[in-house]
C-alpha positions in Angstrom: 34.4 -26.5 15.7 32.0 -29.4 15.2 29.4 -26.9 13.9 31.7 -26.1 10.9 32.3 -29.8 10.2 28.5 -30.4 10.3 27.7 -27.5 8.1 30.2 -28.6 5.5 29.0 -32.2 5.6 25.5 -31.0 5.0 26.7 -28.7 2.3 28.4 -31.6 0.5 25.3 -33.7 0.6 23.0 -31.0 -0.7 25.5 -30.1 -3.3 25.7 -33.7 -4.5 22.0 -33.8 -5.0 22.0 -30.5 -6.8 24.8 -31.6 -9.2 22.9 -34.8 -10.0 19.9 -32.6 -10.9 22.0 -30.3 -13.0 23.8 -33.2 -14.7 20.4 -34.6 -15.7 19.6 -31.2 -17.2 22.9 -31.1 -19.0 22.3 -34.6 -20.5 18.9 -33.8 -21.7 20.0 -30.6 -23.4 23.4 -31.7 -24.7 23.9 -31.3 -28.4 21.2 -28.6 -29.0 21.8 -25.6 -31.2 23.4 -22.6 -29.6 21.2 -19.7 -28.5 22.8 -16.4 -29.3 22.1 -13.6 -26.9 22.6 -12.3 -23.4 25.0 -9.9 -21.8 27.9 -12.3 -22.1 27.7 -11.9 -25.9 27.7 -8.1 -25.9 30.8 -6.6 -27.6 32.1 -3.3 -26.3 32.9 -0.7 -29.0 36.3 0.9 -29.4 36.4 3.6 -26.8 38.4 5.8 -29.1 35.5 6.1 -31.6 34.5 9.4 -29.8 36.6 12.3 -28.6 35.9 14.7 -25.7 37.0 18.1 -24.6 38.2 18.8 -28.1 40.5 15.9 -29.0 40.8 13.7 -25.9 39.9 10.1 -26.6 37.5 8.1 -24.4 40.2 5.7 -23.3 42.5 8.6 -22.2 39.8 10.1 -20.1 39.2 6.7 -18.4 42.9 6.3 -17.7 42.5 9.5 -15.7 39.7 7.6 -13.8 42.2 4.9 -12.9 44.4 7.6 -11.4 41.5 8.8 -9.3 40.7 5.2 -8.3 44.3 4.7 -7.1 44.2 8.0 -5.1 40.9 6.9 -3.5 42.5 3.6 -2.6 45.5 5.4 -1.0 43.1 7.7 0.8 41.4 4.6 2.5 44.8 3.0 3.3 46.3 6.2 4.8 43.3 6.6 7.1 43.6 2.9 8.0 47.2 3.6 9.2 46.2 6.7 11.0 43.5 4.9 12.9 45.9 2.1 13.8 48.4 4.6 15.2 45.9 6.5 17.4 46.4 6.3 21.2 44.5 3.6 23.1 44.8 2.1 26.5 45.8 -1.6 26.6 42.6 -2.6 28.4 40.5 -1.3 25.5 42.9 -2.6 22.8 42.7 -6.0 24.3 38.9 -6.0 23.9 38.9 -4.7 20.3 41.5 -7.3 19.3 39.4 -10.0 20.9 36.4 -8.8 18.8 38.6 -8.7 15.7 39.8 -12.3 16.3 36.2 -13.6 16.6 35.3 -11.6 13.5 38.2 -13.2 11.7 37.0 -16.7 12.7 33.5 -15.8 11.4 34.8 -14.4 8.1 37.1 -17.4 7.5 34.2 -19.7 7.9 32.1 -17.6 5.6 34.8 -17.5 3.0 34.9 -21.3 2.8 31.1 -21.3 2.7 31.1 -18.8 -0.2 33.2 -21.2 -2.3 30.6 -23.9 -1.8 27.9 -21.5 -3.0 30.0 -20.5 -6.0 30.0 -24.2 -7.1 26.3 -23.9 -7.7 26.7 -20.9 -9.9 29.7 -22.3 -11.6 27.8 -25.4 -12.7 25.1 -23.2 -14.3 27.7 -20.9 -15.9 29.6 -23.9 -17.4 26.5 -25.6 -18.6 24.8 -22.5 -20.1 27.7 -20.9 -21.8 29.9 -24.0 -22.5 27.3 -26.7 -23.3 24.3 -24.8 -24.4 25.8 -21.8 -26.2 29.0 -23.8 -27.3 31.1 -20.9 -26.1 34.8 -21.6 -26.4 36.3 -22.9 -23.1 38.5 -19.8 -22.7 35.5 -17.5 -22.6 33.7 -19.7 -20.1 36.8 -19.7 -18.0 36.9 -15.9 -18.1 33.3 -15.7 -16.9 34.2 -18.1 -14.0 37.3 -16.2 -13.2 35.5 -12.9 -13.0 32.7 -14.4 -10.9 35.5 -15.4 -8.4 36.9 -11.8 -8.7 33.4 -10.5 -7.9 33.1 -12.7 -4.8 36.7 -11.9 -3.8 36.0 -8.2 -4.1 32.9 -8.4 -1.9 34.8 -10.5 0.6 37.9 -8.3 0.7 36.2 -5.0 1.3 34.1 -6.7 4.0 37.4 -7.9 5.7 38.9 -4.4 5.4 35.7 -3.0 6.9 35.9 -5.1 10.1 39.6 -4.4 10.5 39.1 -0.6 10.2 36.1 -0.7 12.5 37.9 -2.7 15.2 40.7 -0.2 15.1 38.2 2.7 15.4 36.0 1.2 18.2 38.7 1.1 20.9 40.2 4.4 19.8 36.8 6.1 20.0 36.2 4.6 23.4 39.6 5.8 24.6 39.2 9.3 23.1 35.9 9.7 24.9 37.8 9.7 28.2 38.9 13.3 27.5 35.3 14.3 28.2 35.2 16.0 24.7 32.4 15.1 22.3 34.3 15.8 19.0 36.6 12.8 18.9 33.6 10.5 19.5 32.2 11.8 16.2 35.4 12.3 14.2 37.0 8.9 14.6 34.0 6.8 13.6 33.4 9.0 10.5 37.1 8.8 9.6 36.8 5.0 9.7 33.6 5.2 7.6 35.3 7.3 5.0 38.2 5.0 4.8 35.9 2.1 4.1 33.7 4.1 1.7 36.6 5.5 -0.4 38.4 2.2 -0.6 35.3 0.2 -1.5 34.2 2.5 -4.3 37.8 2.9 -5.6 38.3 -0.8 -5.8 35.0 -1.2 -7.6 35.9 1.6 -10.0 39.4 0.2 -10.7 38.0 -3.2 -11.5 35.3 -2.0 -13.8 37.6 0.5 -15.6 40.2 -2.2 -16.0 37.6 -4.4 -17.8 36.7 -1.5 -20.0 40.3 -0.5 -20.8 42.3 -3.7 -20.8 40.0 -6.5 -21.7 39.3 -7.0 -25.5 35.8 -5.8 -26.5 34.5 -9.3 -27.3 35.5 -10.6 -23.8 34.2 -7.6 -21.8 30.6 -8.9 -21.8 31.6 -12.2 -20.2 33.8 -10.4 -17.7 31.0 -8.0 -16.6 28.3 -10.6 -16.3 30.7 -13.0 -14.4 31.8 -10.1 -12.1 28.3 -9.0 -11.4 27.1 -12.5 -10.6 30.0 -13.1 -8.3 29.8 -9.9 -6.3 26.0 -10.4 -6.0 26.4 -13.9 -4.7 29.1 -12.7 -2.2 26.9 -9.8 -1.0 23.8 -11.9 -0.6 25.6 -14.6 1.4 27.4 -12.1 3.7 24.4 -9.9 4.1 22.0 -12.7 5.0 24.4 -14.7 7.2 25.7 -11.5 8.9 22.2 -10.3 9.6 21.2 -13.6 11.2 24.5 -13.7 13.2 24.3 -10.2 14.6 20.7 -10.3 15.7 21.1 -13.7 17.4 23.9 -12.2 19.5 22.1 -8.8 20.0 18.9 -10.4 21.3 20.8 -12.9 23.4 22.8 -10.1 25.1 19.9 -7.6 25.4 17.5 -10.1 27.1 20.0 -10.6 29.9 19.4 -6.9 30.9 15.8 -7.8 31.7 16.4 -11.3 33.2 19.3 -10.4 35.5 18.8 -6.6 35.8 22.4 -6.0 34.6 23.7 -2.9 32.7 24.2 -2.5 29.0 27.3 -4.4 27.8 28.0 -5.9 31.2 31.4 -7.6 31.0 30.1 -10.6 33.0 27.6 -11.3 30.2 29.2 -13.9 27.7 26.8 -12.7 25.0 28.4 -9.2 24.7 31.5 -10.3 22.8 29.3 -12.1 20.3 27.1 -9.0 20.1 30.2 -6.9 19.3 31.3 -9.5 16.7 27.8 -9.3 15.3 27.9 -5.5 15.0 30.7 -6.1 12.6 29.4 -9.2 10.9 25.9 -7.6 10.3 26.5 -3.9 10.3 29.9 -3.7 8.7 30.6 -6.9 6.7 27.1 -7.0 5.3 26.8 -3.3 4.2 30.4 -3.2 2.8 29.8 -6.3 0.6 26.3 -5.0 -0.2 27.6 -1.5 -1.2 30.3 -3.0 -3.3 27.9 -5.2 -5.1 25.2 -2.5 -5.5 27.7 -0.1 -7.1 29.0 -2.8 -9.5 25.7 -4.3 -10.5 24.2 -0.9 -11.2 27.1 -0.1 -13.5 26.8 -3.5 -15.3 23.1 -2.9 -15.8 23.7 0.5 -17.4 26.5 -0.9 -19.6 24.2 -3.7 -20.8 21.4 -1.3 -21.5 23.6 1.1 -23.5 24.9 -1.8 -25.7 21.5 -3.3 -26.2 19.3 -0.2 -26.7 21.6 2.4 -28.4 22.4 1.6 -32.0 25.1 4.2 -32.9 28.5 3.0 -31.7 29.8 6.6 -31.3 26.8 7.4 -29.0 27.5 4.1 -27.1 31.0 5.3 -26.4 29.9 8.8 -25.5 27.4 7.4 -22.9 29.8 4.7 -21.5 32.6 7.2 -21.0 30.2 9.8 -19.6 28.7 7.5 -16.9 32.2 6.4 -15.7 33.5 10.0 -15.7 30.4 10.8 -13.6 31.5 8.1 -11.1 35.0 9.5 -11.0 33.7 13.0 -10.4 31.5 11.9 -7.6 34.3 10.1 -5.8 36.2 13.4 -5.9 33.1 15.3 -4.7 32.8 12.9 -1.8 36.4 13.4 -0.7 36.3 17.2 -1.1 33.0 17.4 0.8 34.4 15.3 3.6 37.4 17.6 4.1 35.2 20.8 4.0 32.7 19.3 6.5 35.5 18.1 8.8 37.1 21.6 8.9 33.7 23.1 9.8 32.9 20.5 12.4 36.3 20.8 14.0 36.1 24.6 14.2 32.7 24.4 15.8 33.0 21.3 18.2 36.7 20.6 18.8 36.6 21.6 22.5 32.9 21.1 23.2 31.9 18.9 26.0 28.6 18.1 24.3 27.4 18.2 20.7 24.5 17.2 18.4 26.2 14.2 16.8 23.6 14.0 14.0 24.2 17.6 12.8 27.6 17.3 11.1 26.6 14.0 9.6 23.5 15.6 8.0 25.6 18.5 6.7 28.1 16.1 5.2 25.3 14.2 3.3 23.7 17.4 1.9 27.0 19.1 1.1 28.2 16.0 -0.9 24.8 15.9 -2.7 25.0 19.6 -3.7 28.7 19.4 -4.7 27.9 16.3 -6.8 24.9 17.9 -8.5 26.9 21.0 -9.5 29.8 18.8 -10.7 27.4 16.6 -12.7 26.0 19.6 -14.7 29.4 21.2 -15.2 31.3 18.1 -16.3 28.4 16.9 -18.5 28.3 20.3 -20.3 32.1 19.9 -21.0 31.9 16.2 -22.0 28.7 15.8 -24.0 27.6 19.3 -25.2 26.2 17.9 -28.4 25.5 14.1 -28.0 23.5 12.6 -30.8 23.4 16.1 -32.5 21.2 17.3 -29.7 22.7 20.3 -27.8 20.2 20.0 -25.0 20.7 16.3 -23.9 23.6 17.1 -21.6 21.5 18.9 -19.1 18.6 16.4 -19.5 20.9 13.5 -18.7 22.4 15.5 -15.8 18.9 16.2 -14.5 18.0 12.5 -14.5 21.2 11.6 -12.5 20.4 14.5 -10.2 17.1 12.9 -9.3 19.0 10.0 -7.9 21.7 12.1 -6.2 19.0 14.2 -4.5 17.3 10.9 -3.4 20.6 10.0 -1.6 20.0 13.1 0.6 16.2 13.4 0.7 15.6 9.7 1.6 17.9 9.9 4.7 15.9 13.0 5.8 12.7 11.1 5.6 14.2 8.1 7.4 15.2 10.4 10.3 11.6 11.6 10.6 10.8 8.1 11.7 14.0 6.8 13.4 16.0 9.7 14.9 16.1 10.3 18.6 14.5 13.7 17.9 11.7 12.1 15.9 8.1 12.5 17.1 7.3 9.0 16.0 10.2 7.6 18.1 9.1 9.7 21.1 5.6 8.3 20.7 7.0 4.8 21.0 8.5 5.9 24.3 5.3 7.6 25.5 3.1 4.6 24.6 5.4 2.3 26.5 4.9 4.2 29.7 1.4 2.8 30.2 1.1 0.1 27.6 4.4 -1.6 28.1 6.0 -3.8 25.4 2.6 -4.2 23.7 2.0 -0.6 22.8 5.7 -0.1 22.2 5.6 -2.7 19.4 2.4 -1.3 18.0 3.8 2.3 17.8 6.9 1.0 16.1 4.8 -0.8 13.5 2.9 2.5 12.9 6.2 4.4 12.3 7.4 1.7 9.9 4.2 1.7 7.9 4.0 5.5 7.6 7.7 5.6 6.6 7.1 3.2 3.7 4.3 5.4 2.5 6.3 8.7 2.5 9.6 7.2 1.2 7.7 5.3 -1.5 6.1 8.6 -2.6 9.4 10.3 -2.6 10.9 7.6 -4.9 7.8 7.8 -7.1 8.2 11.6 -7.5 11.9 11.4 -8.3 11.4 8.6 -10.8 8.4 10.3 -12.4 10.6 13.4 -12.8 13.3 11.3 -14.5 10.6 9.7 -16.7 9.3 13.1 -17.7 12.8 14.2 -18.7 13.4 11.0 -20.7 10.4 11.9 -23.0 12.2 15.1 -24.0 14.3 13.8 -26.9 16.1 10.8 -25.4 14.1 8.5 -27.6 16.1 9.6 -30.6 19.2 8.0 -29.1 17.8 4.7 -27.8 15.0 2.3 -27.3 13.0 2.6 -24.0 14.6 5.8 -22.8 12.4 5.7 -19.6 14.2 2.5 -18.6 17.6 4.2 -19.1 16.4 7.1 -17.0 15.4 4.8 -14.2 18.8 3.1 -14.4 20.5 6.6 -14.1 18.4 7.3 -11.1 19.7 4.2 -9.4 23.2 5.3 -10.6 22.6 8.7 -8.9 21.4 7.1 -5.7 25.0 5.7 -5.3 26.7 8.8 -6.8 28.0 9.9 -3.5 28.8 6.3 -2.6 31.8 6.9 -0.3 29.7 9.2 2.0 26.7 6.9 1.9 28.9 4.0 3.0 30.7 6.2 5.6 27.6 7.3 7.5 26.3 3.7 7.4 29.7 2.4 8.8 29.6 5.1 11.5 27.0 3.0 13.4 28.9 -0.2 14.1 31.9 1.8 15.4 29.8 3.9 17.8 27.9 0.8 19.0 31.2 -1.2 19.5 32.9 1.8 21.2 30.3 1.8 24.0 30.7 -1.9 24.4 34.5 -1.7 24.4 34.3 0.9 27.2 32.2 -1.3 29.4 34.1 -4.6 28.6 37.4 -3.0 29.4 36.2 -2.4 33.0 38.6 0.6 32.8 36.9 2.5 35.7 37.8 -0.3 38.1 41.5 -0.6 37.2 43.8 0.6 40.1 45.3 4.1 39.7 43.9 4.3 36.2 43.4 8.1 36.2 47.0 8.6 37.2 48.3 6.1 34.7 46.4 7.8 31.8 47.5 11.3 32.9 51.1 10.2 33.0 51.2 8.1 29.8 48.7 10.1 27.6 48.7 13.5 29.2 45.0 14.3 29.9 42.6 14.1 32.8 40.0 11.4 32.6 36.2 12.2 32.8 34.4 8.9 33.1 30.9 10.3 33.4 31.1 12.6 30.4 32.7 9.7 28.4 29.8 7.4 29.0 27.3 10.1 28.3 28.9 11.0 24.9 29.3 7.4 23.9 25.7 6.6 24.6 24.3 9.7 22.8 26.6 9.0 19.8 25.3 5.5 19.6 21.9 7.0 19.0 23.3 9.0 16.1 24.9 5.8 14.8 21.5 4.0 15.0 19.9 6.8 13.0 22.5 6.9 10.2 22.7 3.1 9.9 18.9 3.4 9.2 19.3 6.1 6.6 21.5 4.0 4.3 19.1 1.0 4.1 16.3 2.6 2.0 19.0 4.1 -0.3 20.5 0.7 -1.0 17.1 -1.1 -1.3 15.9 1.7 -3.6 18.9 1.3 -5.8 18.3 -2.5 -6.0 14.7 -2.0 -7.1 15.4 0.8 -9.6 18.5 -0.9 -10.9 16.6 -4.2 -11.2 14.2 -2.4 -13.6 17.2 -1.9 -16.0 18.3 -5.5 -15.8 14.7 -6.8 -16.3 14.7 -4.7 -19.5 17.6 -6.8 -20.8 15.4 -9.9 -20.4 12.4 -8.3 -22.0 14.5 -7.2 -25.1 15.7 -10.7 -25.6 12.3 -12.4 -25.1 10.4 -9.9 -27.3 13.0 -10.1 -30.1 13.7 -6.4 -29.9 10.4 -5.2 -28.3 8.1 -6.6 -31.0 4.5 -5.4 -30.4 2.8 -8.8 -30.5 5.3 -10.2 -28.0 5.1 -7.2 -25.7 1.4 -7.9 -25.3 2.4 -10.8 -23.0 3.6 -8.2 -20.4 0.0 -7.6 -19.3 -2.3 -9.0 -16.7 -4.4 -10.2 -19.7 -1.6 -12.8 -20.1 -2.3 -15.1 -17.2 1.2 -16.3 -16.6 2.4 -12.7 -16.1 -0.3 -12.1 -13.5 0.6 -15.4 -11.7 4.2 -14.3 -11.7 3.2 -11.1 -9.9 1.5 -13.2 -7.2 4.4 -15.6 -6.9 6.9 -12.7 -6.2 4.9 -11.5 -3.2 4.8 -15.1 -1.8 8.6 -15.4 -2.0 9.2 -12.1 -0.3 7.1 -13.1 2.7 8.8 -16.5 2.8 12.2 -14.9 2.9 11.1 -12.5 5.7 9.9 -15.4 7.8 12.8 -17.7 7.0 15.4 -15.2 8.0 13.6 -14.3 11.2 13.1 -18.0 12.0 16.9 -18.5 11.9 17.3 -15.5 14.3 14.6 -16.7 16.6 15.9 -20.2 17.0 19.5 -19.1 17.2 18.6 -16.5 19.8 16.8 -19.1 21.8 19.9 -21.3 21.9 22.1 -18.4 22.8 19.8 -17.2 25.6 19.6 -20.8 26.9 23.4 -21.1 27.0 24.0 -17.6 28.5 21.4 -18.1 31.3 23.0 -21.4 32.2 26.5 -20.1 32.3 26.5 -16.4 33.3 28.3 -15.8 36.5 27.4 -12.6 38.3 29.1 -13.2 41.7 32.8 -13.2 42.3 33.9 -12.2 38.8 34.3 -9.1 36.7 34.4 -10.6 33.3 32.8 -13.6 31.4 35.3 -16.3 30.4 36.7 -16.2 26.9 35.6 -19.8 26.4 31.9 -18.9 27.2 32.0 -15.9 24.9 33.4 -18.0 22.1 30.7 -20.6 22.6 28.0 -17.9 22.0 29.9 -16.8 18.9 29.9 -20.5 17.8 26.1 -20.7 18.3 25.6 -17.5 16.3 27.8 -18.8 13.4 26.1 -22.2 13.4 22.6 -20.8 13.0 23.7 -18.1 10.6 25.1 -20.7 8.3 22.1 -23.0 8.6 19.8 -20.2 7.8 21.9 -18.9 4.9 22.2 -22.3 3.3 18.5 -22.9 3.3 17.7 -19.4 2.0 20.3 -19.5 -0.7 19.2 -22.8 -2.1 15.6 -21.8 -2.0 16.4 -18.6 -4.0 18.6 -20.5 -6.4 16.1 -23.3 -7.2 13.1 -21.0 -7.2 14.8 -18.7 -9.7 15.5 -21.7 -11.9 12.0 -23.2 -11.5 10.1 -20.0 -12.3 12.3 -19.2 -15.3 11.6 -22.7 -16.7 7.8 -22.5 -16.2 7.2 -19.6 -18.6 9.4 -16.6 -19.4 6.7 -13.9 -19.0 5.6 -15.6 -15.7 9.3 -15.1 -14.7 9.3 -11.4 -15.6 6.1 -10.9 -13.6 7.9 -12.6 -10.7 11.0 -10.4 -10.9 8.9 -7.2 -11.0 6.9 -8.4 -8.1 9.8 -9.3 -5.8 11.3 -5.9 -6.5 8.1 -4.0 -5.6 7.0 -6.2 -2.7 10.6 -6.2 -1.5 10.9 -2.4 -1.6 8.0 -1.7 0.7 8.7 -4.7 3.0 12.3 -3.6 3.4 11.5 0.1 4.1 8.7 -0.8 6.6 10.9 -3.3 8.5 14.0 -1.2 8.5 12.3 1.9 9.9 10.1 0.2 12.4 13.3 -1.4 13.8 15.1 1.9 13.8 12.2 3.5 15.7 12.3 0.7 18.4 16.1 1.0 18.7 16.2 4.7 19.3 13.2 4.6 21.6 15.3 2.5 23.9 18.2 4.9 23.4 16.0 7.9 24.6 15.1 6.0 27.7 18.7 5.1 28.4 20.4 8.5 27.7 17.8 11.2 28.0 15.4 9.8 30.7 18.2 7.8 32.4 15.6 5.1 33.3 17.7 1.9 32.9 16.3 -1.0 34.9 12.8 0.4 35.1 9.6 -1.2 33.6 9.7 1.5 30.9 13.2 0.4 29.9 12.2 -3.3 29.9 9.3 -2.5 27.6 11.7 -0.7 25.2 14.2 -3.5 25.3 11.5 -6.0 24.3 10.5 -3.7 21.4 14.2 -3.4 20.3 14.6 -7.1 20.3 11.6 -7.4 17.9 13.1 -4.7 15.8 16.5 -6.3 15.6 15.8 -8.9 13.0 13.4 -6.4 11.3 16.0 -3.8 10.6 19.2 -5.8 10.5 18.3 -9.2 9.1 15.2 -9.4 6.9 15.0 -5.8 5.5 18.6 -5.2 4.6 19.1 -8.7 3.0 16.3 -8.1 0.5 18.5 -5.8 -1.4 21.2 -8.4 -2.5 18.5 -11.1 -2.8 16.5 -9.0 -5.4 19.7 -8.3 -7.4 21.0 -11.8 -7.2 17.7 -13.2 -8.4 17.5 -10.7 -11.3 21.1 -11.3 -12.3 20.9 -15.1 -12.1 17.6 -14.8 -13.8 19.3 -13.4 -16.9 21.0 -16.8 -17.3 18.1 -18.9 -16.1 15.5 -17.5 -18.5 17.7 -17.7 -21.5 18.6 -21.3 -20.5 14.9 -22.1 -20.4 14.1 -20.4 -23.7 16.9 -22.3 -25.4 15.8 -25.6 -24.1 12.2 -24.9 -25.1 13.2 -24.0 -28.6 15.3 -27.2 -29.0 13.4 -29.8 -27.0 9.9 -28.5 -26.4 7.9 -26.9 -23.6 7.2 -30.3 -21.9 10.9 -30.7 -21.0 11.3 -27.2 -19.5 7.9 -27.4 -17.6 9.0 -30.8 -16.2 12.4 -29.4 -15.2 10.6 -26.4 -13.7 8.5 -28.7 -11.5 11.5 -30.6 -10.4 13.4 -27.5 -9.5 10.3 -26.2 -7.6 10.2 -29.5 -5.6 13.8 -28.9 -4.6 13.1 -25.3 -3.7 10.1 -26.4 -1.6 12.2 -28.9 0.2 14.5 -26.1 1.3 11.5 -23.9 2.1 10.4 -26.7 4.4 13.8 -26.9 6.0 14.0 -23.1 6.5 11.0 -23.3 8.8 10.5 -26.8 10.1 14.1 -27.7 10.1 14.9 -24.6 12.1 12.2 -24.8 14.7 12.8 -24.5 18.4 12.6 -28.0 19.9 13.4 -29.1 23.4 
């Protein structure tokens, strides 16, 4: 474990330098007058100020939400136990447990790493709230505590996700032996719903507990600490997981070309690392990301309501309404799942073959429709006359519906560019026939670019609709109603959160199931058919099992792709609401003369817009550099140690060595990226506040299109390879080689750089709330020269880590 020791020694050295820098900042600013403002100073009104459904208090309604949250938690745990108890052959169980053990090692390492990163945020929290604002130590402690709870929540749901998925992968592989298609679909979806329901329920319970049990003057610190913590956790797990999984994936895939071996060949020591990576990148990352996205969007809306709505009664009505909407949509997701499963079972239970994408598509649309109907019905009952306007209930419902529909429409658009049935994906295959890897890659780039255009237009249309509704009387309730509308759209994106997470989690299970099947070498075990017939009572069909597992993996690829633009869209739309909080503070309540600075006529604002684009492209390159170097080292090791003669399986020691290489470069890459983001955010906030707002807007917009383009280009390359393997049955041919090369290009596109932009944008915006107020306070007390000088110092530190992210990670002999 020398790589762990090295990483922590490096971490301590970098942390010491950072603390010295921050201590200098603290010394320079100590003793200044407190600056009052920010989310941490917001006070929640008494939730019993308003009544609903006649005479039911707001707190009573939300207590009902706690009950639903507990039921959702139990739903997830019951399915967990069901999956654990499903039949599985010992050869497959052995592989899935080995995968889980390597995942545990990875997560334990990441947990210690997260605590180091929390020290950076903790220093800023203590300095800003304790030293600068002279907040009492107890309140500062509450913020720190809830930042740890936020990190812990992201980390815990990620751990739960890998445990459920590693139960489900071997059970799916074993169930495929019956020759029936339905279990190959039902088990991964059941695992996904377990993760989705538990994740959303834990988030709901934590946020409702803050609303109901924490005093109103402490709720603000709790929410801001919680949001920062979960955002930090998600960013670290998403970036590191994305780097890890694609190092392993590329390392394993390239062996198919070099040695002409089959997919997931048990003799390839990179395959176990690939399976671990499927969970580290495609389960741990999305679980933490979904947890954080759901929470941060809620915190952004709570902050907006308390900042922009003046009437306390209306504040309570809106707060209770949005949380009841969340509760209703959890119920809608559960009900839709059971209805969809009944229909799918009736149609496919005994089928030897099925379209795996069809019931997943129906589930997404069914949940969306049920959620929309429930939104209007419950809003009519809860807020029939909010703000003395009897029409606002349906207007607010319509705005949320724009987001809920986006959660179904965007996946349909994604499938146009990434599904195995997609004309774009088939063009990638066709172009590869004559043009090899070159035209394969070009066709994938075309698909990614077109997808960004159409998905961008879809988001534009839905947000424009929400904006139009916001002009119809919502201005009487609040400042900047359009910003609230955009926040509600982001809220609606995640309305059917359990199902969105479930179809995303479907992918890593189907991918792992295929690998578990091959790694178990079950076909070569003596008298295996008779053993399974005797012990489990069914006849084995190996050919049909392999066919169903491969086709189902294509469906998993497609639905992994569908969740990515939904999450990035939520990040961008939700960031708009958080940026509004900064604007309100800077413009002293939206004063016209100060608002004029939010214009390209104010040069710092324009420069900020340019800076945001630069940082997005740095991040894309830095994350891919870590994958490239790590993959080089993994390939180097695998080629030197793979044994194809006289053995049926790679040694466990060699497999663990590949996992070690992946973890090492994932941590190196994550550390450089995190510190660059951390110090860049501090630096730009200190230069000029309107420059910083331009920067935040820019990273959101550049990040949106970069992420969609990269995610869907990668999805097209991935499923082009799947068509060649399953439909054309052309493994080992030059066509297959070309598609494998395209897929390895797409791997870091879709599963490293694109997906990690979501938590990076939200972390930057959330941390920016503290950083910009810190800068403004120092400017007011000590002058602009100090903050500009500190900004330059922080930029120098950031550029050092930018340098390390490229030149410190280069491939050297």
